[in-house]
Each structure stands twice: as structure tokens, then as C-alpha cells.
N, C-alpha and C positions, 0 to 999 in steps of 0.2 A: 607611543605602546603603551597602555595599561598593565602595570604590574598587578597583577591580581594577588599577588604574597605579601604586599606591603598597605598598609591598613591606610585609607585616605586619608588625610590630613585634618578632614570634616568629620569624621565617624562618629564621636561621641557625641555631636551636637545632630546629628542628625536622627541618633536614636533616643536624644532627648526630646527632637520636636517631633517624634512620632514618623518619621520617615520610613516606610517600610525597605527592611535590606536590600531586597528587590532594586531600588532604587538607586540606592548609595552608589553605583557605580554614575550614574545620571547627576548626582549632584555632590561627589567624594571631593570632589577639587572644589569645589565653591563654597559648600555650606547651603545654610537658607537661609544665611546674613545677619548680621549683628543687629537690626531691626526686627525680625524678627523673633531672635534670641531673644530681646531686650523688651518686647512685648507680651509675651510669653506663650506665642501662639502655639498649639500644640496639633500637630493633623491625625484626623482618624480615616480620611479617605482622601483618595489620589488618582486621579485618572483625569484624561482633557474636558472627558462630558461633565463628572461629579467630582466633584472635591470639597471636602468639611473640614473645619479646623475650627476649634475653640480658643479662647483668650480670656484672663481673668479682668477684671474689672477694676479689681486692685492693681494701682502701680500705673493705671491709665487713664487717669480723670482728669477732670478740668476743674481749676477753682472754684466751681461752685460744688465739687464734692458726686460728679456724676460723669460717666464715663465720656470721654471727651471725641467731637465729632470725628476728629482726623483718626483717633483709631479704629473708628470703623471701615474710614477710609481703607486705613493701612490694612489691616482684616482683608477688606475686598480686593485690593488688590495683588496684595500676595497670593491669595488664592486664585483668582482670575489671572495672575500674568504665569503662577505656576501650571498652573492647566494648559492655557498657551506654550508653552515654554513644553509640553509633555507633548502635546500636538504635533509641536514643528515637529522634533523631532532629532535624532545626531548630526549635527553639524549644521546648526540652525539657531535662531535667536529669537524672543518674543520680545518683543521693543512695546509699550502701554502707547498708544496714542490719544487716548480720553478716557477718564473716569470721571465719573458723578453719582452721587447718593444723595438720597431725602428720609432724612430721619423723623421716626416716627413717633418715638418713645422713648424716654430718657430710663438708663437702670444707672443707679447707685450701689449697688454688689453684686458679688456672683462669677457668673460664666457668661461668656457669648458664644454661641455657635454660630458661623457663618455656611453655608451651604452656595456652593457656586453651579448654577450648571449653566451648561451651553447653549448657547442662543444660534449661534453662527462658527461651525469649526470648517474653514474654508484653507487653499492654499497660501495663499497671503495676508488675509484676514482670519483675526477669531473675534467674536464678542462671547460674554458670558454675564447671567447676572448671578448676583449674591443678593443675600436674603439672610439678613442676623439677624437672630432670634434671642432670647432670656430661658432661662432653663423652664419655665411655665410653656416656652414655644412661640409668647406672643413675639411677631415682627416688631422690630427696632428701626430697623432700618433697611434700604433696598437702594443698592449700588449695581452700577454696569460698568464694564470693562471693553474700550477694543483695542487689541495687539494686532501689530505689524509684525510677518514674519519672514525674516530676512535671514541671509545665508551668515554662519556667522563668519570674521574675518581670521585670517590663517592665520 
């Protein structure tokens, strides 16, 4: 039973990550995850059809001083998995089964924006495309993630 009078254990984390108050019930007992916090991902829009978030380049670079390719994938998988989880609904969960990315352009400073768009929202599978851009709107990478939707264990 959900207690609407006790703050969720992750309320401050959700607020800092930009998660709208109406979604705190969904994520209130889990938070956004330690990696999302560590990477500095901040949500701007959240729905199963479209999800947008930003991530700083600073702190997420590889040895050559550019944004790590894995950081692109972390942003993409975060957006696609959260969108799939929202589509799955209560009592269900999304499990990533395939993710891939193509890197088009390097970036060494500033902020990256990831825009996730649903390609397929089915009963058992979802597929999303995620495009990462720089502050000038130039495409940095393109990723695609497929999630399997399953009933959550009781």
C-alpha cells in the first residue's frame, strides 16, 4: 500500500533529475538510479512516445577529452528504458534486450541533449530511437533500443 503522507525515499533525487511531480509515485521507491545521478542526466520531457534529457560533457569524457562513446549509450539507454517502463505501466517492467549506437561527431564541452522517439510500442516489445545533439542542434550520435515488457515479480 502506498502511503501518500510519507515522502518517497528518492524524492530529492527525482526533483534534482527533473522528473515531474506526477511521476514521483512511479519512481519514488526506486529513484532514477545511481548512474543517472553520476552522469548528471536531467529530464526535460517524459512520456512513452517522447522523452528528452540533457547531460553535461564535463565529467563524462574519455582520455582524449571528448564525450565517451559509452556516455552516449548511457543517455540513450536511460531514455529508451524509462520510456518503455512508462509504456509498460503498473505491475510491469521493461528489460533492455538490444541497444546499438552510431557516433557521428565528437564533442569536448557543453551539454548533450538526447531526444527519444518511439518507433514501436507493443504489448511485449518497445523500440525507441534516440538522437543525441549538441547545443547547436548538430547530431552527435544515433541509438536504438528494444525493450522486452514483462510482468514484475510479486
